[in-house]
N, C-alpha and C positions, 0 to 999 in steps of 0.2 A: 228168197228175198235178198236183195242186193244190199251189201254193207259197205261202209266207208272206213278205210284205214286212217286212223288219226296220225297226223304228222307234226302237230304243234302242241306245246305244253299247256297245261291247264293253269288258269289264274294269272297271277302277275309275272310268271316266268316268261321271259322274252325268247323269241326265236333267233337263232344265230346261224351263220354260214357253216360253222362247224357241225351243227346238228344236221343241216341239209347234206353235208358231205357224208356223214355217217349213214344217213338214210339211203344215199346213192350206193354206198358200199354194200348195205344190206340187200338192196335190190339185185346186186350182181351175184348173189350166192347161187351156184348151180343146185338143181334139185337133187342130184346124186352126190353132193358134197356131204361128207360125214367126218367128224373129228371126235376124239376122246376128250370130254370136257375137262377132266382133271389134268390131263397131259397139257392141254392148252393153258389151263390156269397156272400150271407150273412155269410155263414159258412167260406168261404175263407177269408173274411174281418176280422172276429173274430180271425182266426188262422194265420193271416199274419206273426206274429213274428216267429212262428214255421216253416212256409213255406219259410221264407226269402224274402217275398214280401214287397214292399214299398207302401206308400200312393199313389204316382203318378203312379206306375205300376198298382195299383188297379183301378185308374181312367181310365187308358187305357183299362184294362180288361172290365170295365163297358161299355166303348164305343164299344168294340168289340162285347159284348153280345147284345148291342142294334141294331147291324147290322143283327143279326139273327131274322128273321121275326116272329118266333113262340115263345111262352112263355115256351115251353118245349124243351129240348134237347133229341133227341131220337137216339138210336144206329142205327136204320134203316134209318134215315133221313140224309140230307146233313148238315154236321157240319163244313164246311169251309166257312169263310167269307173273302171278298177280298176288304175292303175299302182302299183307297189311304191314304197316310200320311196326305194330306190336310184334308180329311174328318175326319180322326181320331183326328187330332189336333183341328178341329172345335168342335167335340163332347167332347173333353177333355179340354174344356174351354180355347182354344187358347194356348196350350202347345207348346213351341219352338220345331223346328224340331230336334235339337241335343238332347234335353231332351227326346223327343218322342222316338227316336231310342234307346237311352240308356235304357229306362225303358221297351221297347219292348223286349230287350235282357234279362232283369230281368225276365219277364214272361216266356220266353223260358227256362232260366236256372232253374226256380222253377218248371218246368214241368207242367205249367198250360195251355200252348198252344204249338203247334208244327208248325214250319215253313213248308209250302209247296210252295217253290219258283219255279217260272216258269224259262224257259231257260234264259230269259233276266232279271229276277229279278222283273218283273212287276206282279201286282196282278190283276187277271181278271178271268172270267169264260167263258167257251165255251159251247154254247147251241146247241142242235140238232134241227131238223126241227120241232119237236112238241113243242119246247120251254123248254124242260127239260134240265137240266145241265148235260153235258157229262164230263167235266173236269173243275176243279176249282183250282186256285193257290192263296194262301193267308195264313190265319192262321186257323189251325185245332183246334176245340174246344172239340174234343173227349176225351182228358184227364180229362176234367171237369166231363163228364159223368162217365168215368171209376173210378175216384177217389172220387166220390160224398160221398160215405159212409166214406171214410178216412177223408175227410174234416169235416164231421159232428162230427166224434169222436174227432178230434183235437179241434174243436170249443167247444165241451162239456168239454174237459179237461181244456181248457183255462178258461171257466166259473167256473169250480170247483176250480181251482187254485186261481182265483180272489176272490171267496167267502171265501176260506180258509185264504187268505192273509188279507181280511177285518176282519174276525173273530179274527185272531191273533193280529192285531193291536188294535182291541177293547179290547181284553183280556189284552194286554200290558198296555193300558191306565188305565183300572180298577185296575190292580195289582199295578201299580205305585201309584195311588191315595190311595189305601188301605194301602200299606206299609208305605207311608209317614204319613198318618193320625194315624195309629196305633203306630208308633214311637213317634209321638207328644203326643198321649194319655199316652203312657208309661212314658214319661218324666214328663208330667204335673201331673199325678197321683202318681208319685214317686214309680212306680213299681220296685222291685229289678231287676237289670240287667245292663250290661255295654252298655248303649244305644249309647254312642259315637262310640263304635266298630260296633254296628249294623248299624249306619248311614254310616260308612266307607264301610261296606260290600255292602250296597245298592248303594252307589256311584260307587263302583268298578264294580258292575253288569251293571248299567246304562251307565258307561263310555265305555262299549264295543259296544254301539249302535251308528252306524254312522248316517249321515243325511238321507241317502237312504239305507235301509238294505233289503236283501232278506228275504223271508218268513222263511227259515230254521233258519237263525240267530235270527229272532224275536221269533220263537218257542223256541229256546235254552234259550234265555234271559227270556222268560216267565216261563220256567221250573225252572230256578234258582230263579226268583222272587217269584214263588209260594212256593218253599221250604223255603225261608226266611219269607214269609208271614205266613206259617204254624207254624214256630217256634215262631214268635212274638205273633201270635194269641193264641198259647198254653200257653205261659207265662202269657198273660193278663187274659185268662179265668181261669187259675189255681189260680192266685192271687185273682180274683173276687170271685171264689168259696170259697177260704180260708176266705175272708172277710165276707162272708155271712153264715158261719157255725153257727149252733145253739149253745146256751150255754150248752146244755146237752152233747156236745161232750167231756166235761171234764171227763166223765166217761170212755172214751176210753183210758185215761192215766193210767188206773190201771195196764196194763200189763208191764209198765216200771217203776213201783214204787217199793221201797224197804223199809224195816223197818228202814234203815238208811235214815233220811230226806235229807242228802246231796247227796244222790245217785239218779240218774234218772233211774236206772235199778234195777230190783229186783233180788235177788239171786235165784239160782235154787231151794233151799229148800223153800224159800218164795213163789215162783211161784207155786210149787207143792201144798203148803198148800192152796193157793187161788183156785187152780184147784179143790181140794177136796171139797171146799165150793160150787163150781159150779157157772157158770156165770148167771147173771140175764138177763131177756128179754130186759131190758133197755140197757144193755151193747151190746147185739146183734144188737138191732135196731140202736144204736149209731155207731157201726162199719159200718153198711149198709148205714148210712146217710153220710158217708165221701165222698169226691169228687171221681167221677168215673174215672177221667182222670189220667194219669200217672204222677208221680212226675218228675219235670224237673231235669235234670242231675246237673245243676248248684246249685240248692238248696240242693240236696243230698250231693254234694261235700263240700258245705259250712257247712253242719251239721257234716260231717264225714271227716275232712281234713287229719286225720292220714293215711287213705287208700292211699292217693296220694304219700306217701313216698315209697310205694311198687311198684308203677307204673314204667314201663320201660320208661326211659327218664325223669322220674319225673313229668309227666303230663298226665292227663286223659281228652281227648277231645271228645270222643264218647262213647256210651253205650258199644260198643264192647271192648274198652279199660277198661271200668269199670268192665265188666264181667271177663275179663282176669285177672285183678288185684285181684278180689275177689277169683278167683281160687288159686292165690298165697297166699292169706291170710288164706284160709281154713286150710291147714296143720299147720300153725303157731298157730292157735287157738285150735289145737288138735281136730278138728271136723272130724269124720270118713266119708269116702266116702258114706257109706250107709245113714247116717244122712243128708248129703248134697243132695244126690239124692232124698231122700224123701221130703226135703224142696222144691227142684226145681219142683217136680211133683205136690205138693199141692199148692204152692204159685205162681209158675211160675219162670223161671230163673231170670228175672229182679228183681222181688220183693224179691226173696230169696237172691240175691246179695246185695240189699239195706239193708235187715235185717242183713246180715253178716257184712256189713260195719258199721252198728250201734253197733253191738256187739264188733267189733274190736276197735271202738272209746272208749268204756268203758270196755275194757277187764280187767282192773285192779279192777273193781268192781263186776266181775262175777266169781263165783267159778268154774263152769264147762260150758264152751262155748258150748260144744256138747250137754249136757243135756238141756241147756237153749234153744238151737235151736230146739231140738226135742219137747220141751214143746210148743214153739211158733208154730211149725208145727201142733201139735195136735189142738191148738186153731184155727189156720187158717182153718183146715179141718172142724171145727164146725162153721165157719163164724164169729168168735169172735176176729179176729186179723187183723190189717191193719198196714202197714209200715208208714202211714201218721203220727199218733201220736208220734211214735218214733223219726221221723225226726224233727217234730215241737218241741218236748221236748228238743232235743239236741240244736236246734236253740235258744230256750228260755234260756236254761242253758248257752249258749255261750254269749247271751246278758247280762244276769245277772252277769256273770263273768267279762265281759268288764266294766259293770257299777260299780262293786265293786273295780276294779283296777283303775278306772279313776273317782273318785267322784268329784263333783263340782256343783255349782248352775247353771252354764251356760249350757243350753241344746245344744247349738251349739258346745261347746267344747266336750261334750260327744258324739255327733254325729260324729264329726271328728275323735275322738279316736276310735269309733267302726269301722269306715271305714278303719282306719289305721291298726287295728288288723285283719280285715277280709282278708282271702286269696284272691288273685287276680288271677283268672283263667278263664277269659272269661265271657260271659253273665250269670247272675244269681248268681255270687259269692259275689256281693256287696249287703249288706242288707240295704234297704232304710228305711227312717223314718216311712213310712206308715206300712211296714211289722214289723218294730220294735215295733210300738205302738200296732199293732194287736197281736203280740206274748205276749206283756206284759198284754194286757187286757183280753186275752182268756186263760182260764186254760186248756191247752191241756192235 
């Protein structure tokens, strides 16, 4: 006798395209397909948010699977179960009938089961003379077999996302701790820097973090915090390296000395005379012993404030602004393009720009800026030149000038005067007492 497989729900329930899609998926189940029902149920439970299932609907699905006698769901076997609502409610821990019907509909909408309703809406199975099932009306579990691989992939993606979220929150906690403690260290050790502004930047970043944040927002905040952490760490490490320099670094100050004791720069003729004498091995070793990290922009601007007057808008906030301003200063110093290109090739664009800024700061004491830059380039090619001593000498000269302008026995008064004369342009432009003492004690 030929039977017909029901495809539409009983009573007032309407047919939807989602139901048709689920039925198409069920038809695609290969006969040799076989899955462990509880293993698939575990994947469904982990991916329930992506599937749109609820906790109670999963409790009902668990009950439906328990009515299937085998541990495996096979494409060639009977995949329809027909428990009554009373039996389902009993296995779902006494769920009320209205709640049961509502969450059964959720399972159907999610495509986890298919309704196979009888003509009168009852669930039952018709058996033949041999006891085999000829026709069953109830809930078809074939979508679980057909979509088992999809459920496993969704569950794995959920696990990966949870792990990434956990790692992101751990990174956020570590960055917050590191930034706060590094700021406190900078303030306590009196490292030069506008730490009040750094604290405001940190609070602005953390202020974007709500009580419950998605992973993408946590990653974005971690990226901003890591950038702030890198800047603070660089300033502290640079200051620490400066404090630990050996006394023999005083030899590296030769390239900015002049026969005039009041000048921090040597004239072109004086430099050439020293070049003819030849550099010593101690001088070369001294240059190599200088800190390997880059000079912070704030310290360079503090030593060479005149360059800021050429900047567009009157402010230099980034290295790209600094390099652009150095390009404006080059023709004003009568430095030829060839000399500038050679300096950039030998020293690197950033160090060449720092050297040019130092030359521009003392342009009134240099006879030929172009010849002086070429001489420094030749020394840099031999490994006997570094921009560090030039900047440190300018800072020391600035401190000595401030001291002569504001004499007095009270050290606090001198410190306040130095901070008043110092240009204010973000972190690194205020000279702390620690750096001031270091510059006075170390013959750069």
